[in-house]
C-alpha positions, 0 to 999 in steps of 0.5 A, a space after each residue: 420648345 412646346 409643341 405649341 410653341 412652336 405652332 404660334 412662333 410659325 404662326 407669327 412668322 407667317 403673319 410677319 411675311 405677309 405683312 411684308 409681302 402686302 407692301 408690295 401687291 399688284 392688284 389687276 385695274 380693269 377698264 371699260 375701254 371704247 375708241 375710235 381711229 382713223 388711223 391706218 398706221 402710227 403717224 411720221 414724224 410719231 410727235 404730238 404735244 398736249 394741249 391743256 385746257 385753262 382748268 388744266 394749267 395747274 400744279 395739281 395736273 402735273 403728275 396726271 400729264 407725266 402719266 399720260 406721256 409714259 402711256 403716250 410713249 409706250 403706244 409709240 408717241 414722242 413728245 415734241 412741243 415744237 414740230 408736233 404731228 398729233 394735237 393731244 388733249 386729256 381728260 378726266 375724271 374722278 368721282 364717287 357712284 351709288 351701289 345697289 343694296 340688296 336689302 332695301 326693298 326702295 332701292 339703293 338709297 331706301 325710302 327717302 331718296 339718294 342723298 346729295 351727290 355731284 359728278 367731277 369734270 369730264 373730258 377735259 373739264 378739269 378733274 376733282 372728288 366730289 360727294 356727300 353721303 347719308 351715314 348707312 348708305 352703302 359704300 360708294 364705288 370709286 369711280 375713275 376715267 380717262 379720255 385722250 383725244 387726238 388731232 392732225 395738227 395741220 388740219 385740226 382733224 380728229 384723228 383718234 378719240 378713246 376713253 377708259 372707266 373704272 369703277 372700284 370700292 378700292 382706288 389708288 390716286 394718282 397711279 391708277 390713271 397711268 393704267 388707265 390711260 395705258 388701257 385707252 390706248 391699248 391697240 393703238 393707232 387700230 384699236 378693236 370696234 366697240 366697247 370692250 375690257 381691258 385689264 391691266 396690272 397696277 403695282 402698289 408699293 
């Protein structure tokens, strides 16, 4: 085998390896998190029940609820629908937001104003994706957001409220919601005060 042919062979092997590695990569999801808590410690017993809103009574929301349950378990909480100490309400949002185009002197949309686009539900009002963008506009960012509200089951008082938002040109639904729930519950039950950034890995297979 000549030197050139060996070099080509090595290049092909390298590309094949890169493709195989690309099938299982780890991305980092950066969430903008803000939390509010009146809890001094994890409640005892650390049990909860998820209360779905009418718009969430659909099979399509099951995957979202399952991801939230995994994050709640990681935070030290256990699901107990019969005897919950906390009542948990979930909110999710999926939409697209415009990006600024520096080459357009009249703003991100040019001289003709914004194209039609809509917002998804927020704080429990269902979840969905809306948006129609004119051809030639900058690629919008995928915006994904979650919220978790916890109430004391005996008093109905809100004891914990948190949210996480992520924007990127790339998105992986519904897995990204699991990372956002992890980010939103980071620091439970006594999270840092004020807005903060939480970076967590998302493994793509």
